C-alpha positions as CSV (number, residue, x, y, z in Angstrom):
1,M,46.5,47.5,-68.9
2,L,45.7,49.8,-66.1
3,A,42.7,48.5,-64.1
4,T,41.5,46.8,-60.8
5,A,43.7,44.4,-59.2
6,A,42.5,41.4,-56.2
7,L,45.2,41.3,-53.7
8,G,45.8,38.8,-51.4
9,A,47.3,40.2,-48.4
10,V,49.1,39.3,-44.9
11,G,51.4,40.9,-42.5
12,V,51.7,42.5,-39.5
13,A,50.2,46.3,-39.5
14,A,52.8,49.2,-38.8
15,G,51.8,52.4,-36.8
16,A,49.1,53.3,-34.9
17,A,45.2,52.2,-36.8
18,G,44.5,55.8,-37.4
19,A,47.3,57.7,-37.8
20,A,48.0,59.8,-40.8
21,Q,51.7,58.6,-41.8
22,A,52.4,60.5,-45.6
23,V,55.5,60.5,-47.9
24,A,54.8,63.2,-50.4
25,F,55.6,64.7,-53.6
26,G,54.5,67.3,-55.2
27,N,51.9,69.7,-54.1
28,G,48.8,68.8,-52.2
29,S,47.3,69.2,-49.7
30,S,46.6,66.1,-46.8
31,S,44.8,65.5,-43.5
32,D,43.0,62.9,-41.2
33,S,40.9,63.7,-38.6
34,S,39.2,60.8,-36.4
35,G,39.1,58.3,-38.6
36,I,38.2,60.9,-41.9
37,A,40.9,61.6,-44.5
38,I,40.7,64.0,-47.2
39,A,43.8,64.3,-49.7
40,N,43.9,66.9,-52.6
41,N,46.3,66.9,-55.7
42,E,46.9,69.0,-58.4
43,A,49.2,69.8,-61.4
44,F,48.3,72.9,-63.0
45,A,50.6,74.5,-66.4
46,L,50.1,77.3,-68.3
47,S,51.7,78.1,-71.7
48,N,51.2,81.8,-73.3
49,A,53.4,83.6,-76.1
50,H,55.4,85.0,-73.2
51,D,56.3,81.4,-71.9
52,R,55.9,79.1,-74.4
53,T,56.8,75.8,-72.9
54,S,55.5,74.8,-69.3
55,F,55.5,71.1,-67.5
56,Q,53.8,70.6,-64.2
57,D,54.4,66.9,-61.8
58,S,52.9,66.3,-58.9
59,F,53.7,63.4,-56.7
60,T,52.5,62.9,-53.8
61,V,51.7,59.7,-51.3
62,H,48.7,59.9,-48.8
63,Q,49.7,57.1,-46.0
64,Y,46.8,56.7,-44.1
65,G,46.0,54.2,-41.2
66,E,42.3,53.0,-40.4
67,V,39.7,55.4,-41.1
68,F,36.0,54.8,-41.7
69,A,36.0,57.4,-45.0
70,A,37.7,59.4,-46.2
71,S,37.7,62.5,-49.6
72,V,40.6,62.2,-51.6
73,R,41.0,64.6,-55.3
74,N,43.5,64.5,-58.0
75,D,43.5,67.0,-61.5
76,A,45.8,67.4,-63.5
77,T,45.2,71.1,-65.6
78,A,47.5,72.4,-68.9
79,E,46.5,75.7,-71.0
80,S,48.3,76.6,-73.7
81,V,46.6,80.6,-75.9
82,A,47.6,82.5,-77.7
83,C,50.6,80.8,-79.4
84,S,50.7,81.6,-83.0
85,P,51.0,78.3,-85.9
86,N,55.0,80.1,-86.0
87,A,54.6,79.4,-82.5
88,P,53.1,77.3,-81.1
89,C,52.8,77.0,-76.9
90,R,53.8,73.5,-75.6
91,S,51.7,73.1,-71.8
92,V,51.8,69.6,-70.0
93,A,50.7,68.4,-66.3
94,L,50.8,65.6,-65.0
95,S,49.8,63.8,-61.8
96,F,49.7,61.0,-59.6
97,Q,48.3,60.7,-56.5
98,I,48.4,57.2,-54.4
99,I,46.0,56.3,-51.3
100,T,47.2,53.5,-48.9
101,M,43.9,52.8,-46.2
102,A,43.0,50.5,-44.4
103,G,39.1,49.2,-42.6
104,S,36.1,47.5,-44.0
105,D,32.9,50.2,-45.8
106,I,34.2,53.1,-45.9
107,H,32.8,56.0,-47.4
108,L,34.6,56.7,-50.0
109,N,34.6,60.0,-52.6
110,A,37.8,59.8,-55.0
111,V,37.5,62.3,-58.1
112,N,40.6,62.6,-60.6
113,L,40.3,64.0,-63.0
114,S,42.0,66.1,-66.3
115,N,41.6,68.9,-68.8
116,A,43.8,70.4,-71.4
117,T,42.9,73.2,-73.9
118,N,43.8,76.1,-75.9
119,Q,42.9,79.5,-76.4
120,H,42.9,80.9,-79.1
121,C,46.1,78.7,-79.8
122,A,46.2,77.4,-83.7
123,G,48.6,73.9,-83.8
124,C,49.3,74.3,-80.2
125,Q,49.9,70.5,-78.3
126,T,48.6,70.8,-73.7
127,V,48.0,67.6,-72.5
128,A,46.7,66.2,-68.7
129,G,47.4,63.1,-67.1
130,A,45.5,62.2,-63.9
131,Y,46.7,59.1,-62.5
132,Q,44.6,57.8,-58.6
133,F,46.5,55.3,-57.1
134,V,43.6,53.8,-54.5
135,V,45.0,51.2,-51.9
136,D,42.7,49.5,-49.5
137,T,43.3,47.0,-46.8
138,P,41.8,45.4,-44.0
139,G,44.5,46.4,-41.7
140,A,46.5,49.6,-42.0
141,F,50.2,48.8,-43.3
142,K,52.7,51.6,-44.1
143,L,55.2,51.4,-46.8
144,S,58.7,49.7,-46.8
145,T,61.7,52.2,-47.3
146,A,62.4,50.1,-50.2
147,D,59.2,50.9,-51.5
148,E,59.4,54.2,-51.5
149,A,62.5,54.2,-53.0
150,K,61.4,53.3,-55.8
151,L,58.0,55.1,-56.0
152,A,60.6,58.1,-55.1
153,A,62.9,57.1,-58.5
154,I,59.8,56.6,-60.3
155,H,58.7,60.0,-59.6
156,R,62.2,61.3,-60.9
157,Q,61.5,59.6,-64.4
158,L,58.4,61.5,-64.3
159,D,60.3,64.9,-63.5
160,A,62.5,63.9,-66.8
161,L,59.8,64.5,-69.0
162,G,59.5,68.0,-68.0
163,T,63.7,67.5,-69.4
164,G,63.3,66.4,-72.8
165,S,61.7,67.0,-75.9
166,L,59.6,63.7,-76.6
167,P,56.6,64.1,-78.6
168,I,53.5,64.4,-77.2
169,D,52.1,60.5,-78.2
170,Q,55.3,59.9,-76.5
171,V,54.8,61.5,-73.4
172,Q,51.6,60.0,-73.5
173,A,52.7,56.5,-73.9
174,R,55.5,56.8,-71.2
175,A,53.0,58.7,-68.8
176,D,51.4,55.1,-68.9
177,A,54.6,53.4,-69.1
178,L,54.8,54.9,-65.1
179,A,51.6,54.5,-64.2
180,V,51.1,50.4,-64.6
181,Q,54.8,49.5,-62.7
182,V,53.9,52.2,-59.4
183,A,50.8,50.3,-59.6
184,A,52.9,47.2,-59.6
185,I,54.7,48.0,-56.9
186,L,51.6,49.3,-55.2
187,K,50.0,45.5,-55.5
188,S,53.7,44.0,-54.2
189,A,53.7,46.0,-50.9
190,A,49.3,45.7,-50.7
191,A,49.9,41.5,-49.8
192,T,52.1,42.6,-47.3
193,A,49.2,44.2,-45.1
194,P,46.9,42.6,-42.1
195,Q,43.7,40.8,-42.8
196,T,41.9,42.6,-40.3
197,A,42.8,45.3,-37.4
198,T,44.5,43.4,-35.2
199,G,47.0,41.5,-37.9
200,M,45.5,38.1,-38.2
201,R,43.9,36.2,-40.6
202,P,40.7,34.2,-40.1
203,M,41.3,30.5,-40.8
204,N,39.0,30.8,-43.9
205,V,40.5,33.4,-45.5
206,P,43.1,33.1,-48.3
207,A,46.1,35.0,-48.5
208,G,45.3,35.6,-52.3
209,G,41.8,37.8,-50.6
210,G,41.6,41.3,-49.0
211,A,43.3,43.9,-50.7
212,T,43.4,45.9,-53.9
213,V,44.3,48.4,-55.8
214,T,42.3,49.9,-58.0
215,V,44.0,52.6,-60.3
216,H,42.0,55.3,-62.6
217,R,43.7,56.9,-65.9
218,D,42.2,60.7,-67.1
219,F,43.6,61.9,-70.1
220,Q,42.8,64.7,-72.7
221,Q,45.3,66.2,-74.9
222,H,44.6,69.3,-77.5
């Protein structure tokens, strides 16, 4: 199940506070200036009578240090236009956005949207799935090389959905399963983050508190 999970956090911060460290796969933009983080990602797929099958995915990791405000947006848009029932279109857009940030009382504006549209396209299959993962820890940390490799492997599996011929409902189920794997990796990684900006954990703070992984999912199918 995709849900919000409260996590423990103990470890040593990697990288300077406030510094942006991004590992990016797919399309998108990222910036971190004066403690304000901004991230935008989009996957867009368009099918029509001339190109009846389209697939696009975006899988991006934005790693920020300590911030006091963040504006993050993730969009998946799929359109099928003017295909006939005898030769229907298939359009799939999937966008995975991962954000890590640290701080207390962060002003967060998180938008996660999908839009699947059929225009004069009887019998067409159109799917858009947006998955947004926000990791919030008291002290800054960086994903390990091993965790980055695991996420890259998931990205390759997401890519593979575009080369196969799975039914649309199975594409959705597979994307959901990959999202559960991403959440598990992030949950484990966040458990290594420090409890404070200095990396020290107060005596009265247990190892099981302080960090959260929040998953937003928006899926549309026509």
